[in-house]
C-alpha positions, 0 to 999 in steps of 0.5 A: 500499499505504501509502495503504491502511494509513493508511486502515485506521488512520483507520478504526480509530482515529476512524470506528469509535469514533464509530460505536460510541459511540451504541451504548455510551451506549445500553447504559448507559441515559443517565447509567449506574450506576457500579461493578464490583459494580453491573455484575457485577449487571446494574446493578440498583443502586437498592438496593445500599448502598455508595460507589457510591450517590453516583451510583447512588441517593443514596437509599441514601447515607444508609445508608453510615455509614463513609468510603469511596473507590473507583476503577474502570476499564471496557474497554467492548467492548475499544474503547480509545476507549470505556473508562470510568473514575472514582472516588467517595467518601463522608464520613458526618457526624453527620446524614447522608452526603455523596458525590462521584462522577466518571466520564468515557468516550471519548477525545481526539475525543469525551469525556463527563464527569459529576460528581455531588455528593450528600447522603443522610440516614436519617429513621429506621431504615428510611427514607433519602432523598437528592439529587444535583447533576449536572454534565455536559460534552461535548467534541467535538475541538477544532473544535466545543469543549464543552457543559455542562449542570447537572441533578439527581437524587434518590432514596428507599430503604426497609427494609420488612423486615429482609431486604426493601428497596425503592428508587426513583431519578429522574435528570434530572427537569427535562429539562435540555438539553445544548445549544440546538442541535436542542433536545437533552435529557439523558434523564430515568431513573426506576428502581425496585428491590427487594433481597431477602436469602434468607439471610446468604449469598444476595441477590437484587436486581432493578430496572425502569429506563425512560428517556424515550428507551428501552424499560423495562429489567428487570434481575436479579442474585444475589449469593452469599457462600460465604465471609466475604471472597468474593462471587460475583455473576451477572445479566442485563438485557433491553434491551439484552439483556445478561448479567453475572458478577463476583467480589468480595473483601474484605481488611482493609477493601480491596474488589476487584471484577472484572466483565464484561457481555456484550452480545449484539451488541457483546461483553464489557465487563470492569471492575475496581473497588477501595474501601477503607473507613476511620474510624469506622463510624456505623452502629447494629448493627440497620442493618447487613447482611452482604450489603452 
């Protein structure tokens, strides 16, 4: 009886997380966007302008003109060993905005970490370019040690009209390798997104994402602002098939976002995020939109 209990514990603690981990990585399509707001919109995040642009699209970072710090935690598929957490921070200067993002996923036997140092700058009132340097670490228990990789990303965001924005982002264009063993390479990810603001209260975001390892993932999300400090969000994507929803609350500069994504096979992945904007706002009135 004791042997059976020990075997069951071993299966739950070690074997099941290892089996699920590749699936969890594929659900995020490689490096994966971060932030609860992005999650509630099925991670159609290319056009979103917020603190998470440090990772999600450095091209949008140039439009972030106020200092902001944020943290998030995701309980992926309600499996503790697959939980993901991290933080992001942005600091605008006279010309451009610097950003820093960190995320980690896994547990003591297998863990992946990702650090992004980013910079974005507006070329004019409607165009912003950004670049990021990404440092990745993979650790497999104490036996196999660590593997490190350095790569990059860049993006561009263009406000074609006052209510229409397009964005593109490329992650790991150089096909960097995690390890020389079996020529394992980090996937290259191309994203193209569109944001359309129907009114002061309704915004639609969409995105097509193609990785070097997977099929094209089409994402769609809607954000509704029924009150000045409340945001309701819903979304979905095609590969893998997932639905999402969430709510955001703004209180004196503090934004609280709660979301969940639902995988058709693996189940729900709830997430919570907090971020706080402070300091001088360098934005010009013409560049500000209430939906962001």
